[in-house]
Each structure stands twice: as C-alpha cells, then as structure tokens.
C-alpha positions in Angstrom: 211.4 4.0 205.0 213.9 2.7 202.1 216.2 -0.3 202.3 218.5 2.4 201.0 217.9 5.1 203.2 217.4 2.1 206.3 221.2 1.2 205.6 222.1 4.9 205.4 221.9 5.0 209.4 224.0 2.9 210.0 227.7 3.1 209.7 229.3 1.0 206.9 231.9 -1.3 206.9 233.9 -3.2 204.3 235.8 -6.6 205.1 238.3 -7.1 201.9 238.1 -10.5 201.0 235.1 -11.1 203.0 233.0 -13.5 200.8 234.7 -17.1 202.8 236.9 -18.3 205.3 237.7 -15.4 208.0 236.4 -12.6 206.1 233.0 -13.8 205.9 233.0 -15.3 209.6 233.7 -11.0 210.0 231.0 -9.8 207.5 228.5 -11.7 209.7 229.3 -10.7 213.1 229.6 -7.0 211.4 226.3 -7.8 210.3 225.2 -9.3 214.0 227.1 -5.9 215.6 224.4 -3.8 213.7 227.1 -2.3 210.6 225.9 -2.2 207.4 228.4 -4.2 205.8 230.2 -4.9 202.4 231.5 -8.2 202.0 234.3 -7.3 198.8 235.6 -10.1 196.6 239.0 -9.7 194.4 236.3 -10.2 191.0 234.9 -6.3 192.3 238.0 -5.1 193.7 241.6 -5.7 192.9 243.4 -4.0 196.5 246.3 -4.4 194.2 245.7 -1.8 192.4 244.6 1.4 193.7 242.5 2.9 191.1 239.7 -0.5 191.3 239.5 0.3 195.1 239.0 3.7 194.7 236.3 2.8 192.3 234.9 0.4 194.2 235.0 2.5 197.7 233.2 5.5 195.4 230.5 2.6 194.5 230.2 1.4 197.8 229.8 4.9 199.3 227.8 6.7 196.9 224.9 3.4 198.3 225.7 3.0 201.6 227.3 6.1 203.0 230.7 7.0 204.1 233.2 3.8 205.0 233.9 3.8 209.2 235.1 0.2 209.3 238.0 -1.3 207.5 238.5 -5.1 207.4 241.9 -5.7 206.0 241.5 -9.3 205.1 241.8 -9.8 201.5 245.2 -12.2 201.1 246.3 -15.5 199.0 249.4 -17.9 199.5 252.1 -18.9 197.0 254.7 -21.3 198.7 257.2 -22.2 197.7 261.2 -22.4 199.2 263.0 -19.1 199.3 265.5 -21.1 197.3 263.2 -21.5 194.5 260.5 -19.0 194.4 259.6 -17.2 191.8 259.7 -12.9 191.5 255.9 -13.3 190.7 255.3 -15.6 193.5 256.8 -13.0 195.1 255.3 -9.8 193.9 251.3 -11.3 194.1 251.7 -12.5 198.1 253.4 -9.5 199.7 251.0 -6.7 196.6 247.9 -8.7 197.7 248.0 -8.7 201.1 250.5 -5.7 202.2 250.3 -3.6 199.3 246.3 -4.4 199.0 245.8 -3.0 201.9 247.8 0.1 201.4 246.2 1.1 199.5 242.3 0.5 200.8 243.9 2.0 204.4 244.7 5.1 201.9 241.9 5.2 200.5 239.0 5.6 204.0 242.1 7.8 205.8 240.5 11.1 204.9 236.4 10.2 205.4 237.3 8.7 208.4 239.6 11.8 209.5 236.4 14.1 208.4 234.3 12.6 210.7 236.6 11.7 213.2 236.3 8.8 213.5 237.5 5.6 212.2 238.4 1.8 212.9 240.4 -0.3 210.8 241.6 -4.0 211.5 244.2 -5.2 209.9 244.5 -9.6 209.4 247.3 -10.7 209.6 248.8 -14.4 210.8 251.0 -15.5 213.5 253.0 -16.8 211.0 254.6 -12.9 210.3 254.9 -12.7 214.0 256.3 -15.5 215.4 256.5 -18.6 213.5 257.8 -18.1 210.2 256.7 -21.4 208.3 259.3 -22.8 206.0 257.9 -22.4 202.8 256.6 -19.4 203.7 259.0 -16.2 202.8 256.8 -14.2 200.7 253.5 -15.0 203.0 255.5 -14.4 206.2 256.4 -10.9 205.2 253.8 -9.3 203.7 252.1 -10.9 207.0 254.4 -8.8 209.1 254.8 -6.2 207.5 250.5 -5.8 208.2 252.2 -5.4 212.2 254.1 -2.2 211.1 251.7 -1.2 208.6 249.4 -1.4 211.6 251.5 0.7 214.1 252.9 3.2 212.2 248.9 4.4 210.7 247.2 3.9 214.9 250.8 6.7 215.4 249.8 8.8 212.5 246.5 8.5 213.0 245.6 8.5 217.1 244.6 12.4 217.1 242.1 11.8 215.0 239.9 9.3 216.7 241.0 6.9 214.4 242.2 3.1 215.4 244.4 1.0 213.3 244.7 -2.9 215.1 245.5 -6.6 213.6 244.3 -9.0 214.4 247.4 -12.7 214.3 245.7 -15.4 214.1 247.1 -19.1 214.2 245.5 -22.1 212.1 242.2 -21.6 211.5 239.0 -24.6 210.1 239.2 -22.5 206.3 240.5 -24.0 202.3 243.9 -22.6 203.2 245.0 -24.8 206.6 242.8 -27.7 205.4 245.6 -29.6 204.7 247.6 -29.0 208.5 248.7 -32.2 209.1 248.8 -33.7 212.3 253.0 -32.9 213.9 251.1 -29.0 213.8 248.2 -29.8 214.8 249.7 -31.0 218.7 252.0 -27.8 218.5 249.1 -25.8 219.6 248.7 -25.7 223.3 244.6 -25.3 222.5 245.2 -29.8 221.0 242.2 -27.8 217.9 242.9 -25.5 215.1 240.3 -22.2 215.3 237.6 -21.4 213.7 237.0 -18.4 211.4 233.9 -17.3 214.2 236.4 -16.9 216.6 238.8 -14.1 214.7 236.0 -12.5 213.5 234.7 -11.9 217.6 238.4 -10.5 217.9 237.7 -8.4 215.0 234.3 -7.5 216.8 235.6 -6.6 219.4 238.3 -4.3 217.9 236.2 -2.3 215.7 233.7 -1.3 218.2 232.9 2.6 219.5 235.1 0.3 223.3 237.9 -0.3 221.7 238.8 3.8 221.2 241.9 3.4 223.6 243.0 0.3 222.4 245.1 1.6 219.1 247.8 -0.3 217.5 247.9 -3.7 219.0 248.3 -7.0 218.3 245.9 -9.7 219.7 246.5 -13.0 219.3 243.7 -15.5 218.5 246.0 -18.9 218.3 245.1 -21.1 220.9 248.4 -20.3 222.5 250.3 -21.2 220.4 252.6 -18.4 220.0 252.7 -17.8 223.7 
C-alpha cells in the first residue's frame, strides 16, 4: 500500500496557522489521534483571500481526500489603543482572525454535508469573551466575533451531522505571550500560563466523534482566570 493510499483511509483534518505555537501542538495531537492532518501556514494559504483558501483546500482534497475536521487557528495581533489604531491594523486583524475563519468554514461545509459528518473548531480567546485587554480592540473584536460565528454555524449545521465549537485560551506559553509581565500572571488563579498542548487536548475532544452532541459550545482553557 502506498503512503498516499494509507493516508487516504484516515479522516483529513486541516489546521490553519498550524506551523507553530498552539497550531503546531494541535497538529501533533490530532495526528496522535489517528487523523491525517495538514497544518497550513500563511505562505501556503492566505485565509483572507477566498480564492487562496479554495486553491489550497482543493490541493489537500486531491492528495488526502475530503476535509472532515477544520481547526480555524490562524490569527495575528496588531496592538494599539483604539484612539490611535490605523484602519490597516484594524482590517488586518479582522480579516485574518475572523474573515479567514469564515472563508475556510464556508469552503468545507458542502463536503461535510455530503458525508453528514464534520467537526469545526474555532480558536478564539478569553480576550474576546471575558477580559477585553486595553490596546487590543481589533483582536478582542475578532475573537468575540468568532464565538458568535461559532454559535450560528452550529445551529445552521446541527441536523447535518456537523458540529462547530470554540476554544478560548487564556495566557498560553507561545511567542505571542512571551512578554507577559508578573502582574498578569498574578491574575491567573492557577498561578501559571498554560501550554499549547493543553489547548490541543481541548481541540482534540471537540474534533472527536465522541463530541457529536457538543455543538455551539465554548470551552475555556485559562486556569480559571475568567471563572
């Protein structure tokens, strides 16, 4: 049996922003779960561009079969107080973090509907649901939007065997949080930052067949910071 034939027998999962940090941990965890996983970087697929998403996902389908698990993890920050935030910085974050998830989700819904099975997990943030960090109006808006988007897709697709859920990490040890100061750490009841692997474990459950009756939910991974 060829490598291509052997991978085609396993469900295919796509993780955007899957080459580092939380995304890389999700890729490794889903592979450990037995899925055939493709982690995409921005150089391979510009999620802001629907045409780029369609081309990348078509290539994946040709090589690996239908995409039955999608993790919308691609995200950027361009911080600054709202008073001085440029249109470009606002648009770049919303287009990547929110519109990108829409483009990817829309692209996989029809194949999932044909098979009456699909798992979509959106990586949001407690910044968008509970905290609202000063200087992150664009990031908070994009991540809050992801939660609303998640709930709507869940209701639209529930009878089609497709679930859509969100994970909202708190402070996780990645490049994006390497400059977190001690004052913020003291606000975390767990007394530490989380790990990418802990977020990946939450995604793993929501992407599993066992999570079929969990739909439109938000699973918070933040050490009780927003409890």
